[in-house]
Biopython code that builds the backbone (N, CA, C, O; Angstrom):
import numpy as np
from Bio.PDB.StructureBuilder import StructureBuilder

atoms = [
    (1, "UNK", "N", (121.578, -98.968, -40.392)),
    (1, "UNK", "CA", (121.553, -100.007, -39.383)),
    (1, "UNK", "C", (120.303, -99.799, -38.526)),
    (1, "UNK", "O", (120.068, -98.711, -38.000)),
    (2, "UNK", "N", (119.515, -100.852, -38.400)),
    (2, "UNK", "CA", (118.305, -100.723, -37.592)),
    (2, "UNK", "C", (118.635, -100.815, -36.099)),
    (2, "UNK", "O", (119.768, -101.100, -35.711)),
    (3, "UNK", "N", (117.643, -100.574, -35.300)),
    (3, "UNK", "CA", (117.836, -100.507, -33.852)),
    (3, "UNK", "C", (118.311, -101.841, -33.272)),
    (3, "UNK", "O", (119.196, -101.861, -32.417)),
    (4, "UNK", "N", (117.725, -102.963, -33.732)),
    (4, "UNK", "CA", (118.132, -104.276, -33.223)),
    (4, "UNK", "C", (119.583, -104.575, -33.583)),
    (4, "UNK", "O", (120.339, -105.069, -32.747)),
    (5, "UNK", "N", (119.969, -104.287, -34.791)),
    (5, "UNK", "CA", (121.360, -104.511, -35.210)),
    (5, "UNK", "C", (122.327, -103.664, -34.386)),
    (5, "UNK", "O", (123.406, -104.125, -34.013)),
    (6, "UNK", "N", (121.937, -102.435, -34.109)),
    (6, "UNK", "CA", (122.770, -101.549, -33.287)),
    (6, "UNK", "C", (123.001, -102.152, -31.904)),
    (6, "UNK", "O", (124.136, -102.204, -31.431)),
    (7, "UNK", "N", (121.928, -102.608, -31.253)),
    (7, "UNK", "CA", (122.057, -103.164, -29.910)),
    (7, "UNK", "C", (122.767, -104.512, -29.918)),
    (7, "UNK", "O", (123.475, -104.847, -28.968)),
    (8, "UNK", "N", (122.584, -105.277, -30.970)),
    (8, "UNK", "CA", (123.329, -106.535, -31.090)),
    (8, "UNK", "C", (124.822, -106.268, -31.199)),
    (8, "UNK", "O", (125.627, -106.946, -30.561)),
    (9, "UNK", "N", (125.191, -105.286, -32.001)),
    (9, "UNK", "CA", (126.597, -104.931, -32.148)),
    (9, "UNK", "C", (127.189, -104.436, -30.823)),
    (9, "UNK", "O", (128.310, -104.795, -30.463)),
    (10, "UNK", "N", (126.429, -103.618, -30.113)),
    (10, "UNK", "CA", (126.895, -103.140, -28.801)),
    (10, "UNK", "C", (127.071, -104.303, -27.824)),
    (10, "UNK", "O", (128.039, -104.340, -27.064)),
    (11, "UNK", "N", (126.137, -105.244, -27.847)),
    (11, "UNK", "CA", (126.211, -106.404, -26.953)),
    (11, "UNK", "C", (127.425, -107.267, -27.271)),
    (11, "UNK", "O", (128.129, -107.719, -26.367)),
    (12, "UNK", "N", (127.664, -107.491, -28.548)),
    (12, "UNK", "CA", (128.831, -108.293, -28.957)),
    (12, "UNK", "C", (130.114, -107.631, -28.492)),
    (12, "UNK", "O", (131.003, -108.296, -27.959)),
    (13, "UNK", "N", (130.213, -106.330, -28.691)),
    (13, "UNK", "CA", (131.423, -105.616, -28.280)),
    (13, "UNK", "C", (131.578, -105.567, -26.766)),
    (13, "UNK", "O", (132.694, -105.640, -26.253)),
    (14, "UNK", "N", (130.476, -105.446, -26.057)),
    (14, "UNK", "CA", (130.529, -105.377, -24.594)),
    (14, "UNK", "C", (130.909, -106.721, -23.969)),
    (14, "UNK", "O", (131.595, -106.753, -22.948)),
    (15, "UNK", "N", (130.477, -107.813, -24.564)),
    (15, "UNK", "CA", (130.730, -109.127, -23.975)),
    (15, "UNK", "C", (132.040, -109.757, -24.418)),
    (15, "UNK", "O", (132.464, -110.755, -23.834)),
    (16, "UNK", "N", (132.687, -109.207, -25.423)),
    (16, "UNK", "CA", (133.867, -109.876, -25.970)),
    (16, "UNK", "C", (135.047, -109.926, -24.997)),
    (16, "UNK", "O", (135.628, -110.993, -24.796)),
    (17, "UNK", "N", (135.409, -108.798, -24.392)),
    (17, "UNK", "CA", (136.571, -108.787, -23.501)),
    (17, "UNK", "C", (136.350, -109.568, -22.210)),
    (17, "UNK", "O", (137.227, -110.337, -21.817)),
    (18, "UNK", "N", (135.202, -109.399, -21.530)),
    (18, "UNK", "CA", (134.991, -110.241, -20.338)),
    (18, "UNK", "C", (134.966, -111.730, -20.669)),
    (18, "UNK", "O", (135.452, -112.550, -19.890)),
    (19, "UNK", "N", (134.401, -112.079, -21.826)),
    (19, "UNK", "CA", (134.371, -113.486, -22.231)),
    (19, "UNK", "C", (135.781, -114.006, -22.475)),
    (19, "UNK", "O", (136.106, -115.125, -22.076)),
    (20, "UNK", "N", (136.608, -113.219, -23.115)),
    (20, "UNK", "CA", (137.997, -113.622, -23.345)),
    (20, "UNK", "C", (138.729, -113.846, -22.027)),
    (20, "UNK", "O", (139.450, -114.832, -21.875)),
    (21, "UNK", "N", (138.547, -112.935, -21.073)),
    (21, "UNK", "CA", (139.201, -113.087, -19.768)),
    (21, "UNK", "C", (138.699, -114.311, -19.022)),
    (21, "UNK", "O", (139.484, -115.010, -18.381)),
    (22, "UNK", "N", (137.393, -114.579, -19.098)),
    (22, "UNK", "CA", (136.848, -115.762, -18.438)),
    (22, "UNK", "C", (137.380, -117.048, -19.049)),
    (22, "UNK", "O", (137.693, -117.993, -18.325)),
    (23, "UNK", "N", (137.485, -117.095, -20.361)),
    (23, "UNK", "CA", (138.005, -118.297, -21.018)),
    (23, "UNK", "C", (139.473, -118.510, -20.648)),
    (23, "UNK", "O", (139.893, -119.639, -20.395)),
    (24, "UNK", "N", (140.244, -117.435, -20.616)),
    (24, "UNK", "CA", (141.646, -117.561, -20.188)),
    (24, "UNK", "C", (141.738, -118.047, -18.744)),
    (24, "UNK", "O", (142.567, -118.901, -18.427)),
    (25, "UNK", "N", (140.889, -117.505, -17.870)),
    (25, "UNK", "CA", (140.859, -117.961, -16.483)),
    (25, "UNK", "C", (140.451, -119.415, -16.372)),
    (25, "UNK", "O", (140.990, -120.155, -15.549)),
    (26, "UNK", "N", (139.506, -119.827, -17.193)),
    (26, "UNK", "CA", (139.036, -121.213, -17.195)),
    (26, "UNK", "C", (140.175, -122.150, -17.610)),
    (26, "UNK", "O", (140.383, -123.197, -16.997)),
    (27, "UNK", "N", (140.897, -121.767, -18.642)),
    (27, "UNK", "CA", (142.031, -122.585, -19.100)),
    (27, "UNK", "C", (143.137, -122.621, -18.047)),
    (27, "UNK", "O", (143.684, -123.683, -17.750)),
    (28, "UNK", "N", (143.461, -121.464, -17.490)),
    (28, "UNK", "CA", (144.528, -121.410, -16.479)),
    (28, "UNK", "C", (144.187, -122.219, -15.236)),
    (28, "UNK", "O", (145.047, -122.923, -14.706)),
    (29, "UNK", "N", (142.947, -122.130, -14.762)),
    (29, "UNK", "CA", (142.589, -122.919, -13.575)),
    (29, "UNK", "C", (142.603, -124.408, -13.887)),
    (29, "UNK", "O", (142.893, -125.219, -13.007)),
    (30, "UNK", "N", (142.294, -124.778, -15.120)),
    (30, "UNK", "CA", (142.405, -126.188, -15.508)),
    (30, "UNK", "C", (143.842, -126.663, -15.447)),
    (30, "UNK", "O", (144.118, -127.758, -14.955)),
    (31, "UNK", "N", (144.763, -125.843, -15.947)),
    (31, "UNK", "CA", (146.180, -126.194, -15.861)),
    (31, "UNK", "C", (146.679, -126.177, -14.408)),
    (31, "UNK", "O", (147.554, -126.964, -14.046)),
    (32, "UNK", "N", (146.133, -125.292, -13.586)),
    (32, "UNK", "CA", (146.515, -125.268, -12.172)),
    (32, "UNK", "C", (146.063, -126.541, -11.470)),
    (32, "UNK", "O", (146.776, -127.070, -10.617)),
    (33, "UNK", "N", (144.880, -127.032, -11.827)),
    (33, "UNK", "CA", (144.388, -128.274, -11.223)),
    (33, "UNK", "C", (145.251, -129.462, -11.613)),
    (33, "UNK", "O", (145.538, -130.331, -10.790)),
    (34, "UNK", "N", (145.663, -129.493, -12.879)),
    (34, "UNK", "CA", (146.436, -130.643, -13.359)),
    (34, "UNK", "C", (147.922, -130.529, -13.025)),
    (34, "UNK", "O", (148.651, -131.518, -13.091)),
    (35, "UNK", "N", (148.367, -129.334, -12.671)),
    (35, "UNK", "CA", (149.772, -129.155, -12.310)),
    (35, "UNK", "C", (150.695, -129.017, -13.505)),
    (35, "UNK", "O", (151.914, -129.106, -13.358)),
    (36, "UNK", "N", (150.138, -128.803, -14.676)),
    (36, "UNK", "CA", (150.970, -128.686, -15.870)),
    (36, "UNK", "C", (151.614, -127.307, -15.945)),
    (36, "UNK", "O", (151.075, -126.319, -15.448)),
    (37, "UNK", "N", (152.771, -127.269, -16.573)),
    (37, "UNK", "CA", (153.536, -126.037, -16.794)),
    (37, "UNK", "C", (153.902, -125.322, -15.491)),
    (37, "UNK", "O", (154.181, -124.124, -15.502)),
    (38, "UNK", "N", (153.902, -126.035, -14.391)),
    (38, "UNK", "CA", (154.271, -125.441, -13.115)),
    (38, "UNK", "C", (153.240, -124.502, -12.527)),
    (38, "UNK", "O", (153.533, -123.778, -11.576)),
    (39, "UNK", "N", (152.023, -124.502, -13.086)),
    (39, "UNK", "CA", (150.996, -123.585, -12.593)),
    (39, "UNK", "C", (150.377, -124.037, -11.272)),
    (39, "UNK", "O", (149.610, -123.289, -10.666)),
    (40, "UNK", "N", (150.696, -125.238, -10.823)),
    (40, "UNK", "CA", (150.193, -125.680, -9.530)),
    (40, "UNK", "C", (150.829, -124.898, -8.388)),
    (40, "UNK", "O", (150.354, -124.958, -7.253)),
    (41, "UNK", "N", (151.899, -124.164, -8.681)),
    (41, "UNK", "CA", (152.518, -123.319, -7.654)),
    (41, "UNK", "C", (151.731, -122.031, -7.424)),
    (41, "UNK", "O", (151.868, -121.396, -6.379)),
    (42, "UNK", "N", (150.903, -121.645, -8.405)),
    (42, "UNK", "CA", (150.111, -120.424, -8.270)),
    (42, "UNK", "C", (148.936, -120.666, -7.325)),
    (42, "UNK", "O", (148.716, -119.895, -6.391)),
    (43, "UNK", "N", (148.191, -121.726, -7.570)),
    (43, "UNK", "CA", (147.069, -122.131, -6.716)),
    (43, "UNK", "C", (147.145, -123.628, -6.509)),
    (43, "UNK", "O", (147.528, -124.366, -7.416)),
    (44, "UNK", "N", (146.783, -124.081, -5.318)),
    (44, "UNK", "CA", (146.752, -125.519, -5.107)),
    (44, "UNK", "C", (145.542, -126.117, -5.826)),
    (44, "UNK", "O", (144.662, -125.388, -6.286)),
    (45, "UNK", "N", (145.506, -127.424, -5.918)),
    (45, "UNK", "CA", (144.474, -128.110, -6.705)),
    (45, "UNK", "C", (143.066, -127.823, -6.199)),
    (45, "UNK", "O", (142.149, -127.630, -6.998)),
    (46, "UNK", "N", (142.886, -127.792, -4.893)),
    (46, "UNK", "CA", (141.555, -127.569, -4.316)),
    (46, "UNK", "C", (141.038, -126.159, -4.609)),
    (46, "UNK", "O", (139.877, -125.993, -4.984)),
    (47, "UNK", "N", (141.881, -125.152, -4.443)),
    (47, "UNK", "CA", (141.480, -123.768, -4.718)),
    (47, "UNK", "C", (141.233, -123.550, -6.210)),
    (47, "UNK", "O", (140.298, -122.848, -6.597)),
    (48, "UNK", "N", (142.074, -124.153, -7.037)),
    (48, "UNK", "CA", (141.894, -124.030, -8.487)),
    (48, "UNK", "C", (140.588, -124.684, -8.933)),
    (48, "UNK", "O", (139.893, -124.158, -9.803)),
    (49, "UNK", "N", (140.256, -125.823, -8.342)),
    (49, "UNK", "CA", (139.004, -126.496, -8.675)),
    (49, "UNK", "C", (137.799, -125.659, -8.261)),
    (49, "UNK", "O", (136.820, -125.566, -9.003)),
    (50, "UNK", "N", (137.867, -125.053, -7.083)),
    (50, "UNK", "CA", (136.767, -124.201, -6.616)),
    (50, "UNK", "C", (136.581, -123.000, -7.552)),
    (50, "UNK", "O", (135.453, -122.658, -7.909)),
    (51, "UNK", "N", (137.668, -122.374, -7.939)),
    (51, "UNK", "CA", (137.587, -121.239, -8.851)),
    (51, "UNK", "C", (137.101, -121.670, -10.234)),
    (51, "UNK", "O", (136.307, -120.977, -10.870)),
    (52, "UNK", "N", (137.588, -122.814, -10.685)),
    (52, "UNK", "CA", (137.192, -123.353, -11.985)),
    (52, "UNK", "C", (135.677, -123.604, -12.033)),
    (52, "UNK", "O", (135.023, -123.308, -13.033)),
    (53, "UNK", "N", (135.139, -124.145, -10.958)),
    (53, "UNK", "CA", (133.696, -124.407, -10.900)),
    (53, "UNK", "C", (132.891, -123.113, -10.864)),
    (53, "UNK", "O", (131.781, -123.064, -11.395)),
    (54, "UNK", "N", (133.427, -122.075, -10.250)),
    (54, "UNK", "CA", (132.729, -120.790, -10.188)),
    (54, "UNK", "C", (132.676, -120.087, -11.551)),
    (54, "UNK", "O", (131.820, -119.230, -11.770)),
    (55, "UNK", "N", (133.567, -120.438, -12.448)),
    (55, "UNK", "CA", (133.621, -119.784, -13.753)),
    (55, "UNK", "C", (132.617, -120.350, -14.759)),
    (55, "UNK", "O", (132.372, -119.733, -15.796)),
    (56, "UNK", "N", (132.038, -121.510, -14.469)),
    (56, "UNK", "CA", (131.128, -122.134, -15.429)),
    (56, "UNK", "C", (129.928, -121.254, -15.775)),
    (56, "UNK", "O", (129.710, -120.953, -16.948)),
    (57, "UNK", "N", (129.163, -120.847, -14.800)),
    (57, "UNK", "CA", (127.929, -120.101, -15.061)),
    (57, "UNK", "C", (128.188, -118.748, -15.732)),
    (57, "UNK", "O", (127.530, -118.445, -16.728)),
    (58, "UNK", "N", (129.113, -117.923, -15.234)),
    (58, "UNK", "CA", (129.358, -116.653, -15.922)),
    (58, "UNK", "C", (129.835, -116.851, -17.363)),
    (58, "UNK", "O", (129.489, -116.071, -18.251)),
    (59, "UNK", "N", (130.634, -117.903, -17.587)),
    (59, "UNK", "CA", (131.118, -118.131, -18.943)),
    (59, "UNK", "C", (129.976, -118.545, -19.874)),
    (59, "UNK", "O", (129.921, -118.089, -21.016)),
    (60, "UNK", "N", (129.085, -119.384, -19.412)),
    (60, "UNK", "CA", (127.953, -119.804, -20.239)),
    (60, "UNK", "C", (127.040, -118.624, -20.538)),
    (60, "UNK", "O", (126.587, -118.468, -21.672)),
    (61, "UNK", "N", (126.766, -117.797, -19.546)),
    (61, "UNK", "CA", (125.895, -116.632, -19.752)),
    (61, "UNK", "C", (126.530, -115.668, -20.749)),
    (61, "UNK", "O", (125.862, -115.206, -21.674)),
    (62, "UNK", "N", (127.809, -115.363, -20.568)),
    (62, "UNK", "CA", (128.487, -114.460, -21.492)),
    (62, "UNK", "C", (128.612, -115.058, -22.886)),
    (62, "UNK", "O", (128.513, -114.343, -23.883)),
    (63, "UNK", "N", (128.828, -116.360, -22.957)),
    (63, "UNK", "CA", (128.933, -117.006, -24.260)),
    (63, "UNK", "C", (127.623, -116.907, -25.029)),
    (63, "UNK", "O", (127.626, -116.598, -26.220)),
    (64, "UNK", "N", (126.515, -117.164, -24.365)),
    (64, "UNK", "CA", (125.209, -117.049, -25.016)),
    (64, "UNK", "C", (124.932, -115.603, -25.405)),
    (64, "UNK", "O", (124.456, -115.330, -26.507)),
    (65, "UNK", "N", (125.236, -114.669, -24.485)),
    (65, "UNK", "CA", (125.007, -113.247, -24.760)),
    (65, "UNK", "C", (125.893, -112.745, -25.897)),
    (65, "UNK", "O", (125.559, -111.749, -26.538)),
    (66, "UNK", "N", (126.996, -113.402, -26.153)),
    (66, "UNK", "CA", (127.896, -112.998, -27.231)),
    (66, "UNK", "C", (127.540, -113.680, -28.555)),
    (66, "UNK", "O", (127.564, -113.046, -29.609)),
    (67, "UNK", "N", (127.214, -114.953, -28.496)),
    (67, "UNK", "CA", (127.013, -115.731, -29.719)),
    (67, "UNK", "C", (125.679, -115.428, -30.393)),
    (67, "UNK", "O", (125.628, -115.318, -31.618)),
    (68, "UNK", "N", (124.603, -115.290, -29.630)),
    (68, "UNK", "CA", (123.283, -115.078, -30.235)),
    (68, "UNK", "C", (123.239, -113.781, -31.053)),
    (68, "UNK", "O", (122.814, -113.821, -32.208)),
    (69, "UNK", "N", (123.658, -112.638, -30.507)),
    (69, "UNK", "CA", (123.681, -111.430, -31.348)),
    (69, "UNK", "C", (124.660, -111.528, -32.514)),
    (69, "UNK", "O", (124.405, -110.977, -33.585)),
    (70, "UNK", "N", (125.787, -112.230, -32.313)),
    (70, "UNK", "CA", (126.746, -112.408, -33.404)),
    (70, "UNK", "C", (126.132, -113.195, -34.548)),
    (70, "UNK", "O", (126.327, -112.859, -35.716)),
    (71, "UNK", "N", (125.391, -114.240, -34.212)),
    (71, "UNK", "CA", (124.725, -115.022, -35.249)),
    (71, "UNK", "C", (123.680, -114.193, -35.980)),
    (71, "UNK", "O", (123.564, -114.271, -37.203)),
    (72, "UNK", "N", (122.923, -113.403, -35.237)),
    (72, "UNK", "CA", (121.920, -112.540, -35.862)),
    (72, "UNK", "C", (122.580, -111.588, -36.863)),
    (72, "UNK", "O", (122.111, -111.438, -37.991)),
    (73, "UNK", "N", (123.669, -110.948, -36.441)),
    (73, "UNK", "CA", (124.365, -110.011, -37.329)),
    (73, "UNK", "C", (124.973, -110.726, -38.542)),
    (73, "UNK", "O", (124.966, -110.190, -39.650)),
    (74, "UNK", "N", (125.491, -111.927, -38.329)),
    (74, "UNK", "CA", (126.062, -112.683, -39.448)),
    (74, "UNK", "C", (124.964, -113.072, -40.433)),
    (74, "UNK", "O", (125.153, -112.955, -41.644)),
    (75, "UNK", "N", (123.827, -113.530, -39.934)),
    (75, "UNK", "CA", (122.723, -113.908, -40.821)),
    (75, "UNK", "C", (122.204, -112.706, -41.591)),
    (75, "UNK", "O", (121.854, -112.828, -42.765)),
    (76, "UNK", "N", (122.150, -111.551, -40.948)),
    (76, "UNK", "CA", (121.750, -110.321, -41.643)),
    (76, "UNK", "C", (122.759, -109.975, -42.744)),
    (76, "UNK", "O", (122.381, -109.616, -43.859)),
    (77, "UNK", "N", (124.032, -110.088, -42.413)),
    (77, "UNK", "CA", (125.079, -109.739, -43.363)),
    (77, "UNK", "C", (125.079, -110.684, -44.565)),
    (77, "UNK", "O", (125.331, -110.259, -45.692)),
    (78, "UNK", "N", (124.795, -111.968, -44.322)),
    (78, "UNK", "CA", (124.771, -112.954, -45.393)),
    (78, "UNK", "C", (123.476, -112.912, -46.200)),
    (78, "UNK", "O", (123.351, -113.593, -47.218)),
    (79, "UNK", "N", (122.514, -112.110, -45.743)),
    (79, "UNK", "CA", (121.253, -111.993, -46.454)),
    (79, "UNK", "C", (120.235, -113.066, -46.128)),
    (79, "UNK", "O", (119.236, -113.201, -46.836)),
    (80, "UNK", "N", (120.460, -113.824, -45.085)),
    (80, "UNK", "CA", (119.534, -114.886, -44.708)),
    (80, "UNK", "C", (118.340, -114.349, -43.947)),
    (80, "UNK", "O", (117.318, -115.031, -43.867)),
    (81, "UNK", "N", (118.427, -113.165, -43.389)),
    (81, "UNK", "CA", (117.332, -112.571, -42.623)),
    (81, "UNK", "C", (116.825, -111.290, -43.268)),
    (81, "UNK", "O", (116.299, -110.422, -42.572)),
    (82, "UNK", "N", (116.966, -111.157, -44.534)),
    (82, "UNK", "CA", (116.527, -109.936, -45.199)),
    (82, "UNK", "C", (117.717, -109.076, -45.552)),
    (82, "UNK", "O", (118.873, -109.464, -45.378)),
    (83, "UNK", "N", (117.403, -107.909, -46.049)),
    (83, "UNK", "CA", (118.462, -107.007, -46.483)),
    (83, "UNK", "C", (119.225, -106.444, -45.293)),
    (83, "UNK", "O", (118.631, -106.062, -44.284)),
    (84, "UNK", "N", (120.545, -106.399, -45.419)),
    (84, "UNK", "CA", (121.331, -105.748, -44.375)),
    (84, "UNK", "C", (121.453, -104.284, -44.735)),
    (84, "UNK", "O", (121.527, -103.919, -45.909)),
    (85, "UNK", "N", (121.473, -103.442, -43.697)),
    (85, "UNK", "CA", (121.518, -102.010, -43.981)),
    (85, "UNK", "C", (122.846, -101.410, -43.636)),
    (85, "UNK", "O", (123.047, -100.209, -43.816)),
]
sb = StructureBuilder()
sb.init_structure("model")
sb.init_model(0)
sb.init_chain("A")
sb.init_seg("    ")
for serial, (resi, resn, name, xyz) in enumerate(atoms, 1):
    if name == "N":
        sb.init_residue(resn, " ", resi, " ")
    sb.init_atom(name, np.array(xyz, "f"), 0.0, 1.0, " ", f" {name:<3s}", serial, name[0])
structure = sb.get_structure()
């Protein structure tokens, strides 16, 4: 495994759990805003909307940081970027 592949793998592993938590938070705050499943009792609509808006930027940054190295590793594995080691 070359140095770039090593760091890509580390980045993918490092970003996976925070990204999962952010996506779950994003979904939950959406349900809190809409009042579905009784989640409006956890946070009111205004607070849920404020939190939901705050999650956009971190989620996009983590998503890009997770997907780009994942694509690189997948392309290496499929042989599209040369031999995988």
